[in-house]
Residue, then its C-alpha position, 0 to 999 in steps of 0.5 A: m465507504i474507505y477501500y484500501f489496499s496494503g502490504t506491511g500495514n501502512s495504507r490499513w492504518a491509514a484507511r482506517q484512521i480515516a475512516a474512524r474520523l469520518h464515521d466510515t467503514a474500511q474495506d480491503i480490496s484484496k478481500l473482496n469477492q465481488l464489486p461493491d454496491l455504492t448505491h447507498e454510499s455518502q462518500i468512496g475513499l481509496v487508500f493504497p501504496i506507491y510502488a515505484w511512483g505508480a499505483p499497485e496493479p490491484v488498485l489499477s484493476f479495482v478502480k477500472k471496474l468501480p462503478k462511477t458515482q456522484v458522491f464525494t470521491f477522494a484517494v490517499c497514497t502512502c509513500g516514502e517521500e514522492a508519488g510522482y504522477a501516480m494520482k494524476k494516472l489514476s484519476d485517468l481511470y476513475p474521477f477523485r474529487s480530492s488527492y493526497s499523498l502521505v508520507m509514512p515509514n520505509n518498507y521496501i527493503i530490497g532497495a533500502d534499509v527501513d527507517d530508525a525508530q525514531t524516524i518511524r515515530k515521527k513519520i507515524q506522528d506527522a501522519r496522524n496530523a496530516i489525516q486529521a487535516l485532510t478529513d476536516e477537508i474531505t467532511q467539507h468536500q473541498t477539492v484538493y490536490r495535495v501530492h508531493e509528486g518530486k522531480h522528474a515525476g513524469l520519468k519515474s511514473g513512466l519508464v521507471n514504474f514500466g521497469f518496475n512492473r516488467f523486471a522487478r517483480s520476479t519471486k525467483a529471489f524469495y526463499a525462506t532459511d532454515r528459521c522458517n517454522s512453517c507457521g503458513l503466516c506468509a501464504r495466508n496473508c499474501p494479497a497475490s495469493t501466490i505462496t503455498m506451503t509445500n513440505g512445510r516451507p513457502v513456495w512462491g508463484k508467478t504473480c507477485y505485487q512487490c508488497l514484501g509483506c511476506i519478508n517484513s511480516c514473517p515472525q522468524r525473520a525467515i524469508e529473504y529476497g536474494k542478498s538484498t535484504q539480508k542485512h536489512g531490518r524489517y518493518t511493520i506498522d503494527a509494532y509501533v501502533n495500537d490503533 
């Protein structure tokens, strides 16, 4: 079984690609109602995005509860460029035999704009090639650590990640403009279940993973985060792939 967490679809797509090549199944951890039974699984994989050089909160919570197993285990993180020590920190919580980082298009539009279309397509094609290589290694149960940690990885996965989780996950800056047509897509797809529809408009609660799925997936481009996203594009992988 391949478990995944995803905001704008990068990790979901990667998990499904990996599962298809391994003749396995991909399961969204945000939709699990109980811990999985791993008794009959031949391998356990985890795919997730990097948030500020760390694993997202729901991923950390999931692996802390995931039963240990004797089968082959692996983890793949999707990131814009660097993963820091996220994989090493995760392996302290759960023993992964192999770990990989996979560069995917940028979706954190609070800090920077989206990649241009040509860059997005190249990153996706490079990711396809990387998935082919890593699934061949997984099939052979090879122990591999191929993670681009980047410079100052300890500082980024330590102090910077702490600051992100402590201060940057506020929902106060989210709002919907007059372009909102009350479709409710943001509320239905929020992995934190923090968005509710009130008088036809989305309202954000306190819990937020900063996946930015609500902003990037809004079909009306009606959701903003303060002034940080007003001049930035939007990105979901579904606009670029059919599989």
